[in-house]
Phi, psi and omega in degrees: 000129180288131185297332187261355173069011182272152168298142186289116186264058180238113181278351182292138176280351184264109185270060177231148172231125177247111182223160174244161172254119186239141178179172171289152176306140181068012171282349177108017181306303189296321175298321175301309181303315180297321177289330174292318180293331179283318178292335179271354180081012179291327171236156179252004180217131179292131179269147178237134183296314186288349180256357182066034183243018185276158186282314187282328173269070186264346181291137182309317179299321183297319185286327179288318183272344184066024179231160174277126179251313187250132171302134183230136183255137178225168179214152177205180179231135183216128176050039178078010179249139177270122182247119165268119194238135174237122176274118185255155175299153175251348180278140187296336181293339182247031175299337180288330176297314180294321179303316182292323183291318183294331179302328186249002183266153173270330185206170178210155173250119180260126186256127178236146177284125180298342181272315187251352173073220179284125181251172188301314182288328171310317181289323175301307186285338177290321178294320173300318178297320174300315181304320184267002175066035187269122180290146184222156167235160185243143178236113177276112189257167177062042180287355175270000179282156175293130180091000180291138185207117182298314184298323183288319172303319179298315180300326175287323173305311179297315186280318185278326187258350174068035179238167176269106173286133175245102191273117183256358182232148179236125179293147169254109189079163183239149175049238183295336181274005182287118188240350182178198179218151167264120177284110187283349180276314180265353182050058179216161178266147175235120187232159179221151171239156177296337178284332183226141175269004183283136182277133175238124181258156178189186181291165178294131175306142181305317180294346184253359187291319183293322177294318178301313179300322176297314177298319176299318182296317183299315177299315185295319181294321184291316181296320183293334177290337189249350191233122184295313183297318182291332176294321179299312182297319183300317180295324184284317191243002184056020181192161175246138179290158181303314185289330177292313186296318179296322181289321180291318177302316178298311181298321178292322180297314178299321184277347187075018185273344178202164184230114179294131182240119167256172181215170179162192176226093182303324181297324181264012175063038181241116181104004184286312184299309172301327176296315177298322176303315182291325175301314176297317187282321195251331186272152188284153167268163174305325178293345178276342188279152175292163173305143174285139182248146176209191183232144174217117184060033178083352180258148183282141180234155174232146175229118180283148175290067186228133181302338183275347181285169174301144186293128174220133180213155174243131171275126185243351179203143177230134175227146174261130185226159176304339181267359179134183184276117180263129175249116180276128185240148165246116178279117185264333182204152175080192183228136180245123178243153180306139178085001183283153176259123179243155182259133174272105185299332183289317186260346189072012178266150175258143178222158180259134173280115181282312183214148173245135190228136167272119187271137180229074181060247179268004175249152183222156185227123179293143178231154176273333181203164177225137184247171177311133177102338186285151170237115182222172170241151179231155176246138179126342179278129187262320187257348187291145184233166174299123180105357185276141173270128170246135188212178180289138181303329182266007176222069182293143174203149176246118171276158185287123181281162175301145176280153183246122180291145175287137178297155182230346181228140180229152174221142172282135180227139173215149180291133177304323181249136179301328184290346180268002184305314181296314182296324180292322177301312182296321182293321177296319179302315182286330176294315182294332180285324181276336178231101182294341175285353170265131180238136177249129176214165174252127181290124184294340184267314188264345183076005180283148172279127191244125175249123183243151184201192188264007179171175178292322180292317180305313178291325178296320175299319181296313180299320179290328177294321175299322181285316185276317185282334187236356174070030183245125179281132185239143173257124188244137176275177181287139182301142181228142177275156181271101177281165180224159175236149180217164180273127176267312180225118180269199181231157176231150174067027176291127178260135175221130178243127173249106184234126184217129180224108179243023191089137185083208176292135179256189179236137178212127169204135183239120179227148172235123181231156175242147174235127179219154182285154168247150183284328181274143175286078185209171174240137182233129171245145175207159177230132180254006180295130175242166176083007180070025181292331174236106186303151179300334181295344182267002188300314179300321177289326173302311185295321180292324177295319175303314178301321180296314186295318188279356181292329182224116180275171187280344188281307187217007187079017178271159180303154183252140177215177176065052176209160174241133179243134182240124168274114183260335180197170180181174176209154181234172172239140190296335179247326186270345177288138181205176178292321180297319180300314182290324174298318177299313178306316184281331178296303178290326179291319180290323178299318177297318181299317182295323178293332180269351175276160172274115190254163180216142177276134178242146178233151174291139172237156180230153169281127178245136171241118184248127172247122186224162163293153189294337181285351183261354189294328177297318177297321180294313178301316178296317181295324181291323178293324179290341175266020178071022183279149169244112184291130185254332183190164179206133177216162182221142176202128180055043175084358180245131182261141175240121180248133173247137181209161170252127188223134175302130181305326181299336190265359180264356177297123179081009183290331182297318178288320177296317181297314176304318182297321182288336187243019180057039178074010184257354177270144180226154177212147178236159178228156175210133182307136181234015170100206182246150175215153181301149176266131177301145187309308181303323180289318183298322183295328185278352184285154178299147172089353183262000000 
């Protein structure tokens, strides 16, 4: 039964919801997920994070650390709707897991702590969802905690995320006395007791009626300002009917013009039923989404979310399990049946789907088929990777893959026993296959195997996975950050001729190029050549030559970014010019141009938010200054000081233990990537390779 008693304002005939749970670490995402599974009857015992009994945090490392590391898919049924739910990590080091999940989701629930409101990683995942255009609703959690305040949390949502909150709940009771909410859409109370997780509805309590009426009026006014149909009714009747308000809330959510805000306490089972009602009522079904776009033979193609369309799916996650290699798919169009042959659009290979599974974290249920809108896993695919498009062999199409963040931290790894070297190489290859944000390479100077990732914790988890999952003892070097080189002042008109004659067909390429700096940390290539002096068929070779040259810069052999390269002129030979010749010309020519340019070394920096007792602020500020940190702000509330700063990532290794020592274990900090910044000359001179 729907807790608010309203008719479902969802026009879609497809009763499916694909949503993710997004939040900062420790905001309560996993507890919300567990309570959803319990409320829907998918599990019969409530899982607890602190007891290590949750369904979605099933990996031993997740249970040991008490945090979500890997995005886990589960499914349940509510009010006749099938809900596919992905519990995503909240730690910044695992943001790539969130990115891959958001790429295939239709909606999301953003969870916020009622005490602290929007936290750094909350803002990061919110911006990720913005980039993907994912509609969201918000759930302000932990209203039973001391200091919890819905209005303060909503104010932080408005100010820090720049959105219009549409608050549909009013708390009943504060902190320990929080027992339920007033549903401002249906104007009724929803209450829970510790003895029973059952939601009971009734009239609005007499002492809260005036405040509830005021909040309902404010909600109607806000909706009327944003929704044309609601504005007409509001002007005519000075109020909105419940059905009109519910319909307007849904349309505003789908357009991204407003964010419905609910509240509760997941740990105490308060607020989950109305949250599920809101998921069904306000978030989109697959059939509500526009056709997915891809390319085929250079032309844009569309696939509508219809089971009758040609099969089209995107692989967003690959995991190795005892039962086989699982490839997680979002089916965007068509129907996939067990035993079907599918085309890997990236490689052109066809593969047979052995089994189709409905995933429930680490448990699976066989299915005969999957249709448009489904999120499933399949067994039998050998070459598919995260980001691979799978489609019907007769209707090829390539969908845009999820973006992969560039690694910022590296460690050297080697097997403790020489006999395990081969097993280590196999384990690293499997890790990189499962997690595209992990990069494995061999250092050309030392010959060491280097593992790169998105942070210290990211690499710690990867190394521990090698030890536990593959039984290989690993020796790990000191973490090193991934530096970059950039152009401060470029060169113009650099001429490079590549001429090679060893008998037979030779190599000839003549190029004239300009190099100039870009403000963004990116690489841009363009050509201003006219008259066909450099044929178009060599463009791919020119691009490849640029990539070769930018792999190692002149300062310390670090990758080069933040520049634009322009081909201004060139010449060819009727017999000796080729793609190979132009690739070599650009590789050597651009390297020469970079040596003649004024270059600068860049390092990754992060936004750091430190929360400490007020008496520990002085020590924290001094320590941040010693780490080359630039303090951006400082505030205090209820005896706790919050310091924000921008700090080079290289200076934060070991900071967690240092902070605990300075604050007797009472200080905590969070980080968020803040891009790249120039390395001071004295620090740059001391780096290896300089």
